[in-house]
All heavy atoms as TSV, in Angstrom:
chain	resi	resn	atom	element	x	y	z
A	1	MET	N	N	41.770	-45.147	12.884
A	1	MET	CA	C	43.107	-45.459	13.380
A	1	MET	C	C	43.989	-45.823	12.192
A	1	MET	O	O	43.607	-46.609	11.327
A	1	MET	CB	C	43.020	-46.630	14.352
A	1	MET	CG	C	44.357	-47.100	14.851
A	1	MET	SD	S	44.272	-48.347	16.134
A	1	MET	CE	C	43.542	-49.714	15.298
A	2	ASN	N	N	45.147	-45.264	12.149
A	2	ASN	CA	C	46.096	-45.515	11.065
A	2	ASN	C	C	47.330	-46.220	11.623
A	2	ASN	O	O	48.185	-45.602	12.231
A	2	ASN	CB	C	46.474	-44.202	10.410
A	2	ASN	CG	C	47.312	-44.400	9.183
A	2	ASN	OD1	O	47.504	-45.502	8.707
A	2	ASN	ND2	N	47.836	-43.312	8.673
A	3	VAL	N	N	47.399	-47.531	11.420
A	3	VAL	CA	C	48.546	-48.303	11.911
A	3	VAL	C	C	49.486	-48.570	10.743
A	3	VAL	O	O	49.050	-49.005	9.677
A	3	VAL	CB	C	48.077	-49.641	12.534
A	3	VAL	CG1	C	49.256	-50.472	12.956
A	3	VAL	CG2	C	47.159	-49.370	13.709
A	4	ASN	N	N	50.737	-48.266	10.924
A	4	ASN	CA	C	51.755	-48.482	9.912
A	4	ASN	C	C	51.829	-49.944	9.533
A	4	ASN	O	O	51.773	-50.830	10.379
A	4	ASN	CB	C	53.097	-47.995	10.482
A	4	ASN	CG	C	54.198	-48.008	9.462
A	4	ASN	OD1	O	54.339	-48.933	8.696
A	4	ASN	ND2	N	54.980	-46.965	9.490
A	5	ALA	N	N	52.018	-50.218	8.243
A	5	ALA	CA	C	52.102	-51.593	7.759
A	5	ALA	C	C	53.321	-52.323	8.308
A	5	ALA	O	O	53.362	-53.550	8.298
A	5	ALA	CB	C	52.141	-51.614	6.237
A	6	HIS	N	N	54.296	-51.568	8.800
A	6	HIS	CA	C	55.529	-52.190	9.327
A	6	HIS	C	C	55.437	-52.461	10.830
A	6	HIS	O	O	56.390	-52.932	11.427
A	6	HIS	CB	C	56.724	-51.291	9.053
A	6	HIS	CG	C	56.942	-51.079	7.585
A	6	HIS	ND1	N	57.400	-52.072	6.744
A	6	HIS	CD2	C	56.727	-49.985	6.807
A	6	HIS	CE1	C	57.488	-51.582	5.525
A	6	HIS	NE2	N	57.093	-50.333	5.520
A	7	THR	N	N	54.285	-52.163	11.425
A	7	THR	CA	C	54.114	-52.397	12.863
A	7	THR	C	C	54.080	-53.899	13.130
A	7	THR	O	O	53.318	-54.629	12.531
A	7	THR	CB	C	52.801	-51.764	13.374
A	7	THR	OG1	O	52.898	-50.351	13.207
A	7	THR	CG2	C	52.558	-52.088	14.813
A	8	GLN	N	N	54.955	-54.320	14.023
A	8	GLN	CA	C	54.994	-55.738	14.391
A	8	GLN	C	C	54.120	-56.039	15.599
A	8	GLN	O	O	53.605	-57.129	15.761
A	8	GLN	CB	C	56.432	-56.157	14.688
A	8	GLN	CG	C	57.326	-56.111	13.465
A	8	GLN	CD	C	58.784	-56.342	13.831
A	8	GLN	OE1	O	59.433	-55.495	14.395
A	8	GLN	NE2	N	59.268	-57.524	13.480
A	9	VAL	N	N	53.989	-55.017	16.500
A	9	VAL	CA	C	53.215	-55.208	17.717
A	9	VAL	C	C	52.323	-53.998	17.907
A	9	VAL	O	O	52.769	-52.867	17.793
A	9	VAL	CB	C	54.141	-55.352	18.951
A	9	VAL	CG1	C	53.322	-55.466	20.232
A	9	VAL	CG2	C	55.051	-56.580	18.790
A	10	LEU	N	N	51.047	-54.241	18.212
A	10	LEU	CA	C	50.108	-53.196	18.553
A	10	LEU	C	C	49.892	-53.234	20.063
A	10	LEU	O	O	49.490	-54.250	20.596
A	10	LEU	CB	C	48.782	-53.400	17.809
A	10	LEU	CG	C	47.705	-52.362	18.043
A	10	LEU	CD1	C	48.141	-51.005	17.510
A	10	LEU	CD2	C	46.406	-52.786	17.396
A	11	ILE	N	N	50.164	-52.129	20.719
A	11	ILE	CA	C	50.029	-52.027	22.180
A	11	ILE	C	C	48.789	-51.206	22.483
A	11	ILE	O	O	48.681	-50.062	22.016
A	11	ILE	CB	C	51.275	-51.399	22.788
A	11	ILE	CG1	C	52.496	-52.260	22.517
A	11	ILE	CG2	C	51.091	-51.192	24.300
A	11	ILE	CD1	C	53.814	-51.615	22.884
A	12	VAL	N	N	47.888	-51.753	23.257
A	12	VAL	CA	C	46.651	-51.044	23.618
A	12	VAL	C	C	46.856	-50.468	25.006
A	12	VAL	O	O	46.979	-51.217	25.973
A	12	VAL	CB	C	45.438	-52.000	23.569
A	12	VAL	CG1	C	44.172	-51.267	23.990
A	12	VAL	CG2	C	45.291	-52.588	22.180
A	13	GLY	N	N	46.862	-49.155	25.087
A	13	GLY	CA	C	47.023	-48.470	26.371
A	13	GLY	C	C	48.379	-47.821	26.493
A	13	GLY	O	O	49.408	-48.443	26.268
A	14	ALA	N	N	48.371	-46.537	26.839
A	14	ALA	CA	C	49.626	-45.775	26.948
A	14	ALA	C	C	49.967	-45.495	28.419
A	14	ALA	O	O	50.626	-44.513	28.736
A	14	ALA	CB	C	49.505	-44.462	26.184
A	15	GLY	N	N	49.515	-46.361	29.306
A	15	GLY	CA	C	49.873	-46.248	30.714
A	15	GLY	C	C	51.269	-46.830	30.949
A	15	GLY	O	O	51.996	-47.109	30.019
A	16	PRO	N	N	51.612	-46.996	32.206
A	16	PRO	CA	C	52.951	-47.478	32.527
A	16	PRO	C	C	53.279	-48.833	31.864
A	16	PRO	O	O	54.392	-49.022	31.381
A	16	PRO	CB	C	52.933	-47.628	34.050
A	16	PRO	CG	C	51.905	-46.659	34.495
A	16	PRO	CD	C	50.867	-46.646	33.419
A	17	ALA	N	N	52.330	-49.769	31.849
A	17	ALA	CA	C	52.602	-51.065	31.242
A	17	ALA	C	C	52.788	-50.952	29.730
A	17	ALA	O	O	53.697	-51.544	29.149
A	17	ALA	CB	C	51.489	-52.037	31.562
A	18	GLY	N	N	51.925	-50.182	29.090
A	18	GLY	CA	C	52.035	-50.004	27.620
A	18	GLY	C	C	53.322	-49.321	27.230
A	18	GLY	O	O	53.995	-49.715	26.279
A	19	ILE	N	N	53.683	-48.283	27.969
A	19	ILE	CA	C	54.918	-47.562	27.659
A	19	ILE	C	C	56.125	-48.435	27.951
A	19	ILE	O	O	57.096	-48.452	27.179
A	19	ILE	CB	C	54.988	-46.256	28.464
A	19	ILE	CG1	C	53.866	-45.299	28.040
A	19	ILE	CG2	C	56.340	-45.575	28.306
A	19	ILE	CD1	C	53.862	-44.974	26.566
A	20	SER	N	N	56.095	-49.211	29.025
A	20	SER	CA	C	57.207	-50.128	29.340
A	20	SER	C	C	57.362	-51.149	28.243
A	20	SER	O	O	58.482	-51.455	27.803
A	20	SER	CB	C	56.946	-50.835	30.668
A	20	SER	OG	O	56.930	-49.927	31.719
A	21	ALA	N	N	56.252	-51.682	27.763
A	21	ALA	CA	C	56.286	-52.650	26.673
A	21	ALA	C	C	56.873	-52.009	25.412
A	21	ALA	O	O	57.743	-52.584	24.739
A	21	ALA	CB	C	54.892	-53.195	26.376
A	22	ALA	N	N	56.433	-50.815	25.092
A	22	ALA	CA	C	56.923	-50.126	23.900
A	22	ALA	C	C	58.411	-49.830	23.984
A	22	ALA	O	O	59.162	-50.029	23.030
A	22	ALA	CB	C	56.140	-48.836	23.675
A	23	LEU	N	N	58.877	-49.363	25.144
A	23	LEU	CA	C	60.298	-49.095	25.333
A	23	LEU	C	C	61.130	-50.356	25.238
A	23	LEU	O	O	62.200	-50.372	24.616
A	23	LEU	CB	C	60.551	-48.402	26.678
A	23	LEU	CG	C	60.071	-46.954	26.796
A	23	LEU	CD1	C	60.132	-46.496	28.249
A	23	LEU	CD2	C	60.903	-46.061	25.924
A	24	THR	N	N	60.649	-51.437	25.839
A	24	THR	CA	C	61.365	-52.714	25.798
A	24	THR	C	C	61.455	-53.228	24.362
A	24	THR	O	O	62.523	-53.634	23.915
A	24	THR	CB	C	60.675	-53.743	26.699
A	24	THR	OG1	O	60.645	-53.235	28.033
A	24	THR	CG2	C	61.417	-55.072	26.676
A	25	LEU	N	N	60.326	-53.187	23.638
A	25	LEU	CA	C	60.315	-53.670	22.262
A	25	LEU	C	C	61.159	-52.792	21.371
A	25	LEU	O	O	61.922	-53.278	20.529
A	25	LEU	CB	C	58.877	-53.714	21.739
A	25	LEU	CG	C	57.978	-54.765	22.379
A	25	LEU	CD1	C	56.541	-54.547	22.012
A	25	LEU	CD2	C	58.420	-56.150	21.948
A	26	SER	N	N	61.056	-51.488	21.548
A	26	SER	CA	C	61.835	-50.544	20.733
A	26	SER	C	C	63.333	-50.752	20.940
A	26	SER	O	O	64.114	-50.670	19.987
A	26	SER	CB	C	61.426	-49.114	21.091
A	26	SER	OG	O	62.167	-48.197	20.367
A	27	ALA	N	N	63.738	-50.996	22.187
A	27	ALA	CA	C	65.151	-51.214	22.465
A	27	ALA	C	C	65.661	-52.485	21.785
A	27	ALA	O	O	66.861	-52.637	21.568
A	27	ALA	CB	C	65.393	-51.306	23.970
A	28	ARG	N	N	64.743	-53.363	21.414
A	28	ARG	CA	C	65.111	-54.607	20.730
A	28	ARG	C	C	64.764	-54.582	19.245
A	28	ARG	O	O	64.617	-55.583	18.595
A	28	ARG	CB	C	64.411	-55.783	21.421
A	28	ARG	CG	C	65.073	-56.083	22.775
A	28	ARG	CD	C	64.145	-56.869	23.678
A	28	ARG	NE	N	64.783	-57.240	24.939
A	28	ARG	CZ	C	64.977	-56.404	25.962
A	28	ARG	NH1	N	64.586	-55.156	25.865
A	28	ARG	NH2	N	65.545	-56.799	27.084
A	29	ASN	N	N	64.579	-53.350	18.726
A	29	ASN	CA	C	64.304	-53.110	17.319
A	29	ASN	C	C	63.030	-53.788	16.820
A	29	ASN	O	O	62.960	-54.225	15.662
A	29	ASN	CB	C	65.491	-53.499	16.444
A	29	ASN	CG	C	66.701	-52.636	16.719
A	29	ASN	OD1	O	66.578	-51.433	16.862
A	29	ASN	ND2	N	67.855	-53.268	16.856
A	30	VAL	N	N	62.034	-53.858	17.687
A	30	VAL	CA	C	60.718	-54.361	17.278
A	30	VAL	C	C	59.811	-53.157	17.121
A	30	VAL	O	O	59.645	-52.355	18.042
A	30	VAL	CB	C	60.129	-55.319	18.349
A	30	VAL	CG1	C	58.721	-55.750	17.968
A	30	VAL	CG2	C	61.037	-56.531	18.542
A	31	SER	N	N	59.254	-52.974	15.903
A	31	SER	CA	C	58.398	-51.799	15.676
A	31	SER	C	C	57.049	-52.023	16.346
A	31	SER	O	O	56.469	-53.116	16.291
A	31	SER	CB	C	58.234	-51.565	14.179
A	31	SER	OG	O	57.554	-52.617	13.575
A	32	CYS	N	N	56.550	-50.980	17.006
A	32	CYS	CA	C	55.278	-51.088	17.693
A	32	CYS	C	C	54.509	-49.799	17.567
A	32	CYS	O	O	55.090	-48.735	17.317
A	32	CYS	CB	C	55.478	-51.472	19.152
A	32	CYS	SG	S	56.561	-50.374	20.066
A	33	THR	N	N	53.219	-49.892	17.717
A	33	THR	CA	C	52.334	-48.744	17.698
A	33	THR	C	C	51.489	-48.807	18.975
A	33	THR	O	O	51.000	-49.866	19.349
A	33	THR	CB	C	51.393	-48.774	16.468
A	33	THR	OG1	O	52.200	-48.722	15.294
A	33	THR	CG2	C	50.441	-47.609	16.486
A	34	ILE	N	N	51.364	-47.639	19.631
A	34	ILE	CA	C	50.566	-47.554	20.865
A	34	ILE	C	C	49.233	-46.902	20.537
A	34	ILE	O	O	49.184	-45.854	19.875
A	34	ILE	CB	C	51.299	-46.718	21.926
A	34	ILE	CG1	C	52.663	-47.340	22.264
A	34	ILE	CG2	C	50.441	-46.575	23.174
A	34	ILE	CD1	C	53.523	-46.456	23.113
A	35	VAL	N	N	48.157	-47.521	20.991
A	35	VAL	CA	C	46.819	-46.983	20.824
A	35	VAL	C	C	46.251	-46.720	22.208
A	35	VAL	O	O	46.283	-47.603	23.076
A	35	VAL	CB	C	45.909	-47.972	20.058
A	35	VAL	CG1	C	44.509	-47.423	19.917
A	35	VAL	CG2	C	46.526	-48.307	18.696
A	36	ASP	N	N	45.746	-45.512	22.428
A	36	ASP	CA	C	45.207	-45.161	23.737
A	36	ASP	C	C	43.828	-44.527	23.546
A	36	ASP	O	O	43.592	-43.826	22.552
A	36	ASP	CB	C	46.142	-44.221	24.477
A	36	ASP	CG	C	45.774	-44.054	25.927
A	36	ASP	OD1	O	45.930	-45.055	26.674
A	36	ASP	OD2	O	45.367	-42.968	26.328
A	37	ALA	N	N	42.916	-44.767	24.490
A	37	ALA	CA	C	41.537	-44.280	24.357
A	37	ALA	C	C	41.395	-42.790	24.599
A	37	ALA	O	O	40.475	-42.169	24.097
A	37	ALA	CB	C	40.634	-45.047	25.339
A	38	LYS	N	N	42.307	-42.178	25.350
A	38	LYS	CA	C	42.178	-40.741	25.646
A	38	LYS	C	C	42.378	-39.921	24.410
A	38	LYS	O	O	43.339	-40.088	23.691
A	38	LYS	CB	C	43.157	-40.342	26.726
A	38	LYS	CG	C	42.757	-40.773	28.116
A	38	LYS	CD	C	43.478	-39.991	29.141
A	38	LYS	CE	C	42.932	-40.329	30.504
A	38	LYS	NZ	N	43.564	-39.603	31.555
A	39	LYS	N	N	41.426	-39.000	24.189
A	39	LYS	CA	C	41.521	-38.147	23.002
A	39	LYS	C	C	41.617	-36.674	23.351
A	39	LYS	O	O	41.810	-35.856	22.515
A	39	LYS	CB	C	40.304	-38.368	22.121
A	39	LYS	CG	C	40.186	-39.751	21.555
A	39	LYS	CD	C	38.986	-39.877	20.690
A	39	LYS	CE	C	38.863	-41.280	20.134
A	39	LYS	NZ	N	37.697	-41.479	19.316
A	40	SER	N	N	41.414	-36.337	24.622
A	40	SER	CA	C	41.392	-34.925	24.984
A	40	SER	C	C	42.408	-34.648	26.095
A	40	SER	O	O	42.948	-35.548	26.705
A	40	SER	CB	C	39.996	-34.532	25.424
A	40	SER	OG	O	39.652	-35.284	26.575
A	41	GLY	N	N	42.598	-33.391	26.344
A	41	GLY	CA	C	43.488	-32.994	27.420
A	41	GLY	C	C	44.944	-32.976	26.972
A	41	GLY	O	O	45.262	-33.050	25.797
A	42	ILE	N	N	45.829	-32.904	27.950
A	42	ILE	CA	C	47.267	-32.796	27.676
A	42	ILE	C	C	47.914	-34.177	27.794
A	42	ILE	O	O	49.111	-34.304	27.754
A	42	ILE	CB	C	47.909	-31.828	28.674
A	42	ILE	CG1	C	47.186	-30.496	28.666
A	42	ILE	CG2	C	49.376	-31.584	28.352
A	42	ILE	CD1	C	47.664	-29.520	29.702
A	43	ASN	N	N	47.117	-35.211	27.863
A	43	ASN	CA	C	47.643	-36.560	28.066
A	43	ASN	C	C	48.716	-36.914	27.020
A	43	ASN	O	O	48.474	-36.849	25.824
A	43	ASN	CB	C	46.501	-37.575	27.981
A	43	ASN	CG	C	46.977	-38.963	28.287
A	43	ASN	OD1	O	47.846	-39.173	29.122
A	43	ASN	ND2	N	46.392	-39.942	27.641
A	44	LYS	N	N	49.886	-37.199	27.498
A	44	LYS	CA	C	50.973	-37.654	26.633
A	44	LYS	C	C	51.307	-39.081	27.055
A	44	LYS	O	O	51.282	-39.397	28.247
A	44	LYS	CB	C	52.173	-36.757	26.791
A	44	LYS	CG	C	51.985	-35.341	26.299
A	44	LYS	CD	C	53.303	-34.609	26.407
A	44	LYS	CE	C	53.334	-33.195	26.028
A	44	LYS	NZ	N	52.256	-32.445	25.654
A	45	PRO	N	N	51.618	-39.956	26.106
A	45	PRO	CA	C	51.965	-41.344	26.485
A	45	PRO	C	C	53.053	-41.394	27.534
A	45	PRO	O	O	54.038	-40.686	27.440
A	45	PRO	CB	C	52.443	-41.940	25.174
A	45	PRO	CG	C	51.765	-41.147	24.116
A	45	PRO	CD	C	51.683	-39.738	24.675
A	46	GLY	N	N	52.812	-42.182	28.547
A	46	GLY	CA	C	53.798	-42.398	29.584
A	46	GLY	C	C	53.835	-41.366	30.671
A	46	GLY	O	O	54.592	-41.470	31.600
A	47	GLU	N	N	52.984	-40.331	30.578
A	47	GLU	CA	C	53.090	-39.264	31.572
A	47	GLU	C	C	52.712	-39.761	32.963
A	47	GLU	O	O	53.017	-39.100	33.949
A	47	GLU	CB	C	52.229	-38.068	31.168
A	47	GLU	CG	C	50.744	-38.307	31.345
A	47	GLU	CD	C	49.939	-37.047	31.073
A	47	GLU	OE1	O	50.507	-36.032	30.708
A	47	GLU	OE2	O	48.738	-37.113	31.217
A	48	CYS	N	N	52.070	-40.895	33.037
A	48	CYS	CA	C	51.658	-41.390	34.356
A	48	CYS	C	C	52.674	-42.390	34.929
A	48	CYS	O	O	52.399	-43.060	35.906
A	48	CYS	CB	C	50.278	-42.027	34.280
A	48	CYS	SG	S	50.173	-43.373	33.113
A	49	ILE	N	N	53.855	-42.469	34.353
A	49	ILE	CA	C	54.894	-43.318	34.919
A	49	ILE	C	C	55.449	-42.609	36.157
A	49	ILE	O	O	55.979	-41.506	36.057
A	49	ILE	CB	C	56.024	-43.582	33.920
A	49	ILE	CG1	C	55.477	-44.370	32.714
A	49	ILE	CG2	C	57.178	-44.349	34.573
A	49	ILE	CD1	C	56.493	-44.565	31.623
A	50	PRO	N	N	55.301	-43.211	37.316
A	50	PRO	CA	C	55.761	-42.552	38.539
A	50	PRO	C	C	57.294	-42.499	38.614
A	50	PRO	O	O	57.976	-43.371	38.067
A	50	PRO	CB	C	55.185	-43.436	39.653
A	50	PRO	CG	C	54.998	-44.766	39.033
A	50	PRO	CD	C	54.697	-44.523	37.561
A	51	PRO	N	N	57.820	-41.497	39.285
A	51	PRO	CA	C	59.274	-41.379	39.403
A	51	PRO	C	C	59.924	-42.608	40.030
A	51	PRO	O	O	61.085	-42.921	39.683
A	51	PRO	CB	C	59.456	-40.159	40.316
A	51	PRO	CG	C	58.183	-39.394	40.213
A	51	PRO	CD	C	57.121	-40.397	39.939
A	52	ASN	N	N	59.223	-43.305	40.907
A	52	ASN	CA	C	59.853	-44.480	41.527
A	52	ASN	C	C	59.960	-45.669	40.579
A	52	ASN	O	O	60.485	-46.707	40.938
A	52	ASN	CB	C	59.111	-44.879	42.812
A	52	ASN	CG	C	57.671	-45.281	42.573
A	52	ASN	OD1	O	57.156	-45.156	41.467
A	52	ASN	ND2	N	57.010	-45.752	43.608
A	53	ALA	N	N	59.522	-45.511	39.334
A	53	ALA	CA	C	59.673	-46.559	38.313
A	53	ALA	C	C	61.043	-46.496	37.647
A	53	ALA	O	O	61.460	-47.426	36.983
A	53	ALA	CB	C	58.577	-46.462	37.240
A	54	LEU	N	N	61.771	-45.369	37.851
A	54	LEU	CA	C	63.075	-45.200	37.208
A	54	LEU	C	C	64.065	-46.319	37.529
A	54	LEU	O	O	64.757	-46.787	36.626
A	54	LEU	CB	C	63.638	-43.821	37.538
A	54	LEU	CG	C	64.903	-43.405	36.789
A	54	LEU	CD1	C	64.669	-43.484	35.279
A	54	LEU	CD2	C	65.335	-42.039	37.181
A	55	PRO	N	N	64.126	-46.798	38.776
A	55	PRO	CA	C	65.063	-47.915	39.026
A	55	PRO	C	C	64.730	-49.164	38.184
A	55	PRO	O	O	65.648	-49.865	37.724
A	55	PRO	CB	C	64.858	-48.207	40.529
A	55	PRO	CG	C	64.396	-46.922	41.107
A	55	PRO	CD	C	63.554	-46.298	40.028
A	56	LEU	N	N	63.470	-49.419	37.960
A	56	LEU	CA	C	63.081	-50.540	37.103
A	56	LEU	C	C	63.549	-50.334	35.680
A	56	LEU	O	O	64.115	-51.232	35.042
A	56	LEU	CB	C	61.566	-50.764	37.140
A	56	LEU	CG	C	61.034	-51.829	36.184
A	56	LEU	CD1	C	61.623	-53.203	36.513
A	56	LEU	CD2	C	59.516	-51.871	36.217
A	57	PHE	N	N	63.383	-49.097	35.143
A	57	PHE	CA	C	63.863	-48.803	33.812
A	57	PHE	C	C	65.375	-48.929	33.748
A	57	PHE	O	O	65.917	-49.383	32.737
A	57	PHE	CB	C	63.399	-47.410	33.370
A	57	PHE	CG	C	61.968	-47.389	32.948
A	57	PHE	CD1	C	60.987	-46.955	33.805
A	57	PHE	CD2	C	61.580	-47.802	31.684
A	57	PHE	CE1	C	59.671	-46.932	33.426
A	57	PHE	CE2	C	60.278	-47.779	31.293
A	57	PHE	CZ	C	59.294	-47.350	32.165
A	58	ARG	N	N	66.070	-48.526	34.806
A	58	ARG	CA	C	67.542	-48.696	34.821
A	58	ARG	C	C	67.916	-50.185	34.786
A	58	ARG	O	O	68.810	-50.584	34.068
A	58	ARG	CB	C	68.129	-48.013	36.068
A	58	ARG	CG	C	68.147	-46.522	35.937
A	58	ARG	CD	C	69.045	-45.879	37.007
A	58	ARG	NE	N	69.065	-44.440	36.801
A	58	ARG	CZ	C	68.541	-43.557	37.645
A	58	ARG	NH1	N	68.014	-43.961	38.766
A	58	ARG	NH2	N	68.589	-42.273	37.375
A	59	GLN	N	N	67.194	-50.970	35.593
A	59	GLN	CA	C	67.463	-52.423	35.626
A	59	GLN	C	C	67.230	-53.053	34.264
A	59	GLN	O	O	67.964	-53.956	33.845
A	59	GLN	CB	C	66.563	-53.069	36.669
A	59	GLN	CG	C	66.800	-54.561	36.845
A	59	GLN	CD	C	65.897	-55.166	37.883
A	59	GLN	OE1	O	65.065	-54.463	38.466
A	59	GLN	NE2	N	66.028	-56.425	38.135
A	60	LEU	N	N	66.227	-52.581	33.522
A	60	LEU	CA	C	65.925	-53.099	32.205
A	60	LEU	C	C	66.850	-52.539	31.131
A	60	LEU	O	O	66.806	-52.963	29.990
A	60	LEU	CB	C	64.469	-52.796	31.823
A	60	LEU	CG	C	63.408	-53.501	32.641
A	60	LEU	CD1	C	62.034	-52.932	32.332
A	60	LEU	CD2	C	63.414	-55.007	32.343
A	61	GLY	N	N	67.685	-51.572	31.526
A	61	GLY	CA	C	68.591	-50.950	30.571
A	61	GLY	C	C	67.901	-49.927	29.671
A	61	GLY	O	O	68.382	-49.617	28.583
A	62	LEU	N	N	66.760	-49.413	30.131
A	62	LEU	CA	C	65.966	-48.525	29.295
A	62	LEU	C	C	65.943	-47.074	29.832
A	62	LEU	O	O	65.302	-46.226	29.245
A	62	LEU	CB	C	64.525	-49.030	29.209
A	62	LEU	CG	C	64.369	-50.424	28.600
A	62	LEU	CD1	C	62.934	-50.882	28.768
A	62	LEU	CD2	C	64.769	-50.392	27.138
A	63	ALA	N	N	66.631	-46.827	30.929
A	63	ALA	CA	C	66.570	-45.487	31.526
A	63	ALA	C	C	67.073	-44.405	30.583
A	63	ALA	O	O	66.586	-43.286	30.594
A	63	ALA	CB	C	67.372	-45.459	32.829
A	64	GLY	N	N	68.021	-44.756	29.747
A	64	GLY	CA	C	68.545	-43.786	28.794
A	64	GLY	C	C	67.488	-43.240	27.852
A	64	GLY	O	O	67.542	-42.097	27.416
A	65	LEU	N	N	66.472	-44.050	27.553
A	65	LEU	CA	C	65.392	-43.605	26.680
A	65	LEU	C	C	64.541	-42.530	27.366
A	65	LEU	O	O	63.984	-41.661	26.718
A	65	LEU	CB	C	64.499	-44.782	26.274
A	65	LEU	CG	C	65.165	-45.858	25.450
A	65	LEU	CD1	C	64.246	-47.054	25.280
A	65	LEU	CD2	C	65.593	-45.328	24.087
A	66	LEU	N	N	64.444	-42.602	28.693
A	66	LEU	CA	C	63.678	-41.616	29.430
A	66	LEU	C	C	64.475	-40.378	29.777
A	66	LEU	O	O	63.927	-39.336	30.095
A	66	LEU	CB	C	63.145	-42.239	30.737
A	66	LEU	CG	C	62.198	-43.409	30.606
A	66	LEU	CD1	C	61.908	-44.001	31.962
A	66	LEU	CD2	C	60.918	-43.002	29.905
A	67	GLU	N	N	65.790	-40.475	29.689
A	67	GLU	CA	C	66.647	-39.383	30.067
A	67	GLU	C	C	67.208	-38.601	28.877
A	67	GLU	O	O	68.051	-37.736	29.016
A	67	GLU	CB	C	67.811	-39.928	30.936
A	67	GLU	CG	C	67.296	-40.537	32.224
A	67	GLU	CD	C	68.342	-41.344	32.976
A	67	GLU	OE1	O	69.356	-41.740	32.367
A	67	GLU	OE2	O	68.124	-41.590	34.179
A	68	ARG	N	N	66.684	-38.917	27.700
A	68	ARG	CA	C	67.126	-38.180	26.499
A	68	ARG	C	C	66.658	-36.736	26.562
A	68	ARG	O	O	65.701	-36.409	27.244
A	68	ARG	CB	C	66.552	-38.828	25.236
A	68	ARG	CG	C	67.081	-40.195	24.968
A	68	ARG	CD	C	66.611	-40.777	23.671
A	68	ARG	NE	N	65.308	-40.267	23.220
A	68	ARG	CZ	C	64.524	-40.902	22.416
A	68	ARG	NH1	N	64.845	-42.059	21.936
A	68	ARG	NH2	N	63.360	-40.368	22.032
A	69	ASP	N	N	67.335	-35.867	25.829
A	69	ASP	CA	C	66.990	-34.440	25.833
A	69	ASP	C	C	65.589	-34.180	25.335
A	69	ASP	O	O	64.937	-33.225	25.759
A	69	ASP	CB	C	68.000	-33.642	25.006
A	69	ASP	CG	C	69.369	-33.582	25.667
A	69	ASP	OD1	O	69.436	-33.746	26.893
A	69	ASP	OD2	O	70.335	-33.343	24.941
A	70	ASP	N	N	65.084	-35.006	24.416
A	70	ASP	CA	C	63.759	-34.744	23.836
A	70	ASP	C	C	62.628	-35.355	24.681
A	70	ASP	O	O	61.461	-35.216	24.342
A	70	ASP	CB	C	63.677	-35.240	22.406
A	70	ASP	CG	C	63.938	-36.714	22.256
A	70	ASP	OD1	O	64.482	-37.329	23.186
A	70	ASP	OD2	O	63.616	-37.256	21.184
A	71	HIS	N	N	62.953	-36.007	25.780
A	71	HIS	CA	C	61.916	-36.557	26.688
A	71	HIS	C	C	61.620	-35.522	27.748
A	71	HIS	O	O	62.488	-35.078	28.470
A	71	HIS	CB	C	62.413	-37.860	27.331
A	71	HIS	CG	C	61.389	-38.470	28.238
A	71	HIS	ND1	N	60.357	-39.221	27.772
A	71	HIS	CD2	C	61.238	-38.406	29.579
A	71	HIS	CE1	C	59.612	-39.634	28.772
A	71	HIS	NE2	N	60.111	-39.144	29.880
A	72	LEU	N	N	60.331	-35.114	27.806
A	72	LEU	CA	C	59.938	-34.091	28.762
A	72	LEU	C	C	59.626	-34.702	30.113
A	72	LEU	O	O	58.912	-35.661	30.226
A	72	LEU	CB	C	58.698	-33.365	28.245
A	72	LEU	CG	C	58.841	-32.676	26.917
A	72	LEU	CD1	C	57.501	-32.078	26.469
A	72	LEU	CD2	C	59.907	-31.589	26.980
A	73	LEU	N	N	60.192	-34.117	31.152
A	73	LEU	CA	C	59.919	-34.541	32.510
A	73	LEU	C	C	58.975	-33.548	33.161
A	73	LEU	O	O	59.086	-32.341	32.968
A	73	LEU	CB	C	61.225	-34.603	33.324
A	73	LEU	CG	C	62.271	-35.578	32.834
A	73	LEU	CD1	C	63.545	-35.435	33.633
A	73	LEU	CD2	C	61.742	-36.986	32.923
A	74	TYR	N	N	58.016	-34.046	33.936
A	74	TYR	CA	C	57.056	-33.161	34.607
A	74	TYR	C	C	57.276	-33.241	36.078
A	74	TYR	O	O	57.613	-34.200	36.637
A	74	TYR	CB	C	55.628	-33.559	34.270
A	74	TYR	CG	C	55.286	-33.283	32.834
A	74	TYR	CD1	C	55.434	-34.247	31.881
A	74	TYR	CD2	C	54.840	-32.032	32.456
A	74	TYR	CE1	C	55.112	-34.013	30.544
A	74	TYR	CE2	C	54.501	-31.771	31.155
A	74	TYR	CZ	C	54.665	-32.752	30.182
A	74	TYR	OH	O	54.334	-32.506	28.895
């Protein structure tokens, strides 16, 4: 595992909680690194965030991060 020396927070798990934490920290300019156990398949961080979580992201002021052009929706 290669963690950047500038990482302030290490997040274990790329599920909904881990991704929410990373988005919240990133929006507050806190550098973080996400570590997830899955090594195979098409698993991309945050892909398991259900669509009904979008209102929560809007409430947190983070919906814009999920609605950017470079964020893939499935």
